[in-house]
TILOLO-438047 format. One line per 2 residues: number of its first residue (from 1); their letters; for each residue x, y, z of N, C-alpha, C, O. Coordinates in nm, 2 decimals, m for minus. Example, Ala and Ser with C-alpha at 12.3 -4.5 7.8 and 13.67 -1.06 7.14 Angstrom:
2
1) as) 1.32,m0.57,0.78,1.23,m0.45,0.78,1.32,m0.33,0.78,1.42,m0.33,0.85 ~ 1.28,m0.22,0.71,1.37,m0.11,0.71,1.29,0.00,0.79,1.34,0.11,0.80
! end
This chain:
82
1) ma) 1.15,m6.24,4.37,1.23,m6.32,4.27,1.15,m6.33,4.15,1.03,m6.35,4.16 ~ 1.22,m6.32,4.05,1.16,m6.29,3.90,1.18,m6.44,3.84,1.29,m6.49,3.82
3) fv) 1.08,m6.50,3.82,1.07,m6.63,3.71,1.01,m6.64,3.59,0.89,m6.61,3.58 ~ 1.08,m6.67,3.50,1.06,m6.70,3.34,0.92,m6.80,3.35,0.92,m6.91,3.42
5) ed) 0.80,m6.75,3.27,0.70,m6.85,3.31,0.61,m6.82,3.18,0.51,m6.90,3.16 ~ 0.63,m6.71,3.09,0.55,m6.69,3.00,0.58,m6.71,2.84,0.52,m6.65,2.75
7) ys) 0.68,m6.78,2.84,0.74,m6.82,2.71,0.74,m6.97,2.70,0.74,m7.04,2.80 ~ 0.73,m7.01,2.58,0.76,m7.16,2.53,0.90,m7.15,2.50,0.95,m7.06,2.44
9) fc) 0.98,m7.27,2.57,1.10,m7.27,2.54,1.14,m7.41,2.44,1.07,m7.51,2.44 ~ 1.23,m7.41,2.38,1.30,m7.50,2.27,1.43,m7.58,2.36,1.54,m7.53,2.38
11) fd) 1.38,m7.68,2.38,1.49,m7.79,2.42,1.61,m7.85,2.30,1.57,m7.91,2.20 ~ 1.71,m7.83,2.33,1.82,m7.89,2.19,1.94,m7.94,2.26,2.03,m7.88,2.32
13) ng) 1.93,m8.09,2.22,2.01,m8.15,2.28,2.18,m8.14,2.18,2.28,m8.21,2.20 ~ 2.17,m8.04,2.08,2.27,m8.03,1.98,2.34,m7.88,2.03,2.45,m7.86,2.00
15) at) 2.26,m7.79,2.10,2.31,m7.65,2.15,2.41,m7.66,2.24,2.40,m7.75,2.32 ~ 2.51,m7.58,2.24,2.60,m7.59,2.35,2.59,m7.48,2.45,2.69,m7.46,2.53
17) sh) 2.48,m7.40,2.46,2.47,m7.30,2.55,2.31,m7.27,2.57,2.23,m7.31,2.48 ~ 2.28,m7.21,2.67,2.12,m7.19,2.71,2.14,m7.03,2.62,2.24,m6.96,2.63
19) il) 2.02,m7.02,2.55,2.02,m6.84,2.48,1.88,m6.80,2.52,1.78,m6.88,2.51 ~ 1.88,m6.70,2.55,1.76,m6.63,2.59,1.78,m6.50,2.50,1.89,m6.45,2.49
21) pv) 1.64,m6.43,2.44,1.64,m6.28,2.36,1.60,m6.18,2.48,1.61,m6.06,2.45 ~ 1.55,m6.21,2.59,1.48,m6.11,2.67,1.55,m6.06,2.80,1.56,m6.14,2.89
23) ka) 1.60,m5.96,2.81,1.70,m5.92,2.92,1.62,m5.90,3.03,1.69,m5.91,3.13 ~ 1.50,m5.87,3.06,1.43,m5.89,3.16,1.40,m6.02,3.22,1.36,m6.03,3.34
25) df) 1.41,m6.13,3.15,1.43,m6.25,3.20,1.54,m6.30,3.31,1.54,m6.41,3.36 ~ 1.62,m6.21,3.32,1.79,m6.24,3.36,1.76,m6.20,3.53,1.71,m6.09,3.55
27) vd) 1.78,m6.26,3.61,1.79,m6.27,3.75,1.93,m6.18,3.79,1.93,m6.08,3.87 ~ 2.04,m6.22,3.72,2.15,m6.17,3.73,2.21,m6.18,3.57,2.21,m6.28,3.50
29) ln) 2.28,m6.06,3.52,2.33,m6.06,3.36,2.45,m5.95,3.39,2.45,m5.84,3.45 ~ 2.55,m6.01,3.34,2.68,m5.91,3.31,2.71,m5.92,3.15,2.69,m6.00,3.07
31) si) 2.74,m5.80,3.15,2.79,m5.78,2.99,2.92,m5.86,2.98,3.00,m5.88,3.07 ~ 2.91,m5.89,2.84,3.04,m5.97,2.78,3.08,m5.91,2.66,3.00,m5.83,2.61
33) ap) 3.20,m5.95,2.60,3.24,m5.89,2.45,3.13,m5.98,2.37,3.10,m6.09,2.39 ~ 3.09,m5.90,2.29,2.99,m5.96,2.19,3.08,m6.11,2.14,3.20,m6.12,2.11
35) rs) 2.96,m6.20,2.15,3.02,m6.35,2.10,2.93,m6.39,2.01,2.81,m6.38,2.02 ~ 3.00,m6.44,1.89,2.91,m6.51,1.77,2.87,m6.64,1.82,2.94,m6.73,1.87
37) iq) 2.73,m6.64,1.76,2.67,m6.76,1.78,2.60,m6.81,1.65,2.53,m6.73,1.59 ~ 2.62,m6.92,1.60,2.58,m6.96,1.48,2.48,m7.08,1.49,2.49,m7.17,1.58
39) gv) 2.38,m7.06,1.40,2.28,m7.14,1.41,2.28,m7.26,1.32,2.38,m7.28,1.25 ~ 2.19,m7.34,1.32,2.22,m7.44,1.21,2.19,m7.40,1.07,2.23,m7.48,0.98
41) nr) 2.13,m7.30,1.04,2.10,m7.25,0.91,2.22,m7.13,0.88,2.20,m7.04,0.79 ~ 2.33,m7.15,0.95,2.45,m7.07,0.96,2.44,m6.94,0.95,2.52,m6.87,0.89
43) it) 2.31,m6.88,1.01,2.30,m6.75,1.05,2.38,m6.70,1.18,2.36,m6.76,1.29 ~ 2.46,m6.60,1.18,2.51,m6.57,1.33,2.44,m6.45,1.36,2.40,m6.37,1.29
45) il) 2.44,m6.46,1.52,2.40,m6.33,1.60,2.48,m6.31,1.70,2.59,m6.37,1.70 ~ 2.46,m6.23,1.78,2.57,m6.20,1.88,2.49,m6.20,2.01,2.37,m6.18,2.03
47) ai) 2.58,m6.24,2.12,2.56,m6.27,2.24,2.63,m6.16,2.32,2.75,m6.15,2.31 ~ 2.56,m6.07,2.39,2.61,m5.93,2.44,2.62,m5.95,2.61,2.69,m5.88,2.68
49) gi) 2.55,m6.07,2.65,2.55,m6.08,2.80,2.56,m6.23,2.83,2.56,m6.32,2.76 ~ 2.58,m6.22,2.99,2.57,m6.40,3.02,2.52,m6.37,3.19,2.54,m6.27,3.26
51) gl) 2.43,m6.49,3.21,2.38,m6.45,3.33,2.29,m6.59,3.39,2.28,m6.70,3.35 ~ 2.23,m6.53,3.49,2.13,m6.66,3.57,1.99,m6.63,3.54,1.94,m6.51,3.53
53) vk) 1.92,m6.74,3.51,1.77,m6.72,3.46,1.71,m6.85,3.58,1.76,m6.96,3.60 ~ 1.61,m6.80,3.63,1.51,m6.89,3.69,1.37,m6.90,3.62,1.30,m6.81,3.60
55) vr) 1.35,m7.02,3.61,1.24,m7.05,3.54,1.14,m7.14,3.62,1.17,m7.24,3.68 ~ 1.00,m7.09,3.60,0.90,m7.19,3.67,0.83,m7.26,3.55,0.79,m7.19,3.45
57) cr) 0.81,m7.40,3.55,0.76,m7.48,3.49,0.61,m7.49,3.52,0.56,m7.46,3.63 ~ 0.52,m7.55,3.40,0.40,m7.56,3.43,0.33,m7.63,3.57,0.23,m7.58,3.62
59) kg) 0.39,m7.70,3.62,0.34,m7.78,3.73,0.40,m7.73,3.86,0.40,m7.80,3.96 ~ 0.45,m7.60,3.87,0.54,m7.54,3.99,0.66,m7.56,4.00,0.72,m7.48,4.08
61) rr) 0.74,m7.67,3.93,0.90,m7.69,3.95,0.96,m7.58,3.91,0.92,m7.52,3.81 ~ 1.07,m7.54,3.98,1.16,m7.43,3.94,1.29,m7.49,3.90,1.34,m7.59,3.95
63) it) 1.34,m7.41,3.80,1.47,m7.46,3.73,1.57,m7.32,3.73,1.53,m7.21,3.68 ~ 1.67,m7.34,3.78,1.79,m7.22,3.77,1.87,m7.27,3.66,1.91,m7.39,3.66
65) lr) 1.90,m7.16,3.56,1.99,m7.19,3.46,2.10,m7.08,3.45,2.08,m6.97,3.43 ~ 2.23,m7.15,3.48,2.35,m7.06,3.50,2.41,m7.03,3.35,2.38,m7.11,3.26
67) dv) 2.48,m6.92,3.32,2.57,m6.92,3.20,2.48,m6.91,3.09,2.49,m6.98,2.99 ~ 2.38,m6.83,3.11,2.28,m6.84,3.00,2.32,m6.71,2.93,2.33,m6.60,2.99
69) ly) 2.32,m6.73,2.81,2.36,m6.62,2.71,2.23,m6.51,2.65,2.13,m6.55,2.59 ~ 2.26,m6.41,2.68,2.18,m6.29,2.63,2.23,m6.27,2.50,2.33,m6.21,2.46
71) al) 2.10,m6.32,2.40,2.13,m6.26,2.24,1.99,m6.20,2.19,1.89,m6.26,2.17 ~ 2.00,m6.05,2.18,1.89,m5.99,2.17,1.81,m6.02,2.02,1.70,m5.98,2.00
73) ha) 1.89,m6.09,1.94,1.82,m6.12,1.82,1.80,m6.28,1.80,1.77,m6.33,1.69 ~ 1.81,m6.36,1.92,1.77,m6.48,1.91,1.61,m6.49,1.90,1.53,m6.41,1.96
75) il) 1.56,m6.57,1.80,1.42,m6.57,1.79,1.32,m6.69,1.89,1.20,m6.71,1.89 ~ 1.42,m6.75,1.97,1.34,m6.84,2.08,1.41,m6.84,2.21,1.52,m6.77,2.21
77) hl) 1.38,m6.90,2.30,1.41,m6.93,2.42,1.46,m7.07,2.41,1.38,m7.16,2.41 ~ 1.61,m7.09,2.39,1.67,m7.22,2.36,1.74,m7.27,2.49,1.82,m7.20,2.55
79) is) 1.72,m7.39,2.53,1.76,m7.45,2.64,1.85,m7.58,2.61,1.79,m7.68,2.57 ~ 1.99,m7.58,2.63,2.05,m7.65,2.60,2.05,m7.78,2.70,2.06,m7.77,2.82
81) ie) 2.02,m7.92,2.63,2.03,m8.06,2.72,2.15,m8.13,2.67,2.17,m8.11,2.55 ~ 2.23,m8.21,2.76,2.31,m8.30,2.72,2.29,m8.43,2.77,2.37,m8.51,2.73
! end
């Protein structure tokens, strides 16, 4: 089973979705019709997939993220927290 563990993540309580730019990070990924994502600086990128990502934290804890958007042009790994 693949786990994402080699990247830094940005946790954002203003984000409405988890967004990752690396296709290989997904355990399961389904194509979607391109969906616009607008950042705080009004730049828009497209999400082209949605899926499941498993993250391994530094102390060994594992987290499963569902409905993660795949956006090739995202510049960071964004985790939505509410």
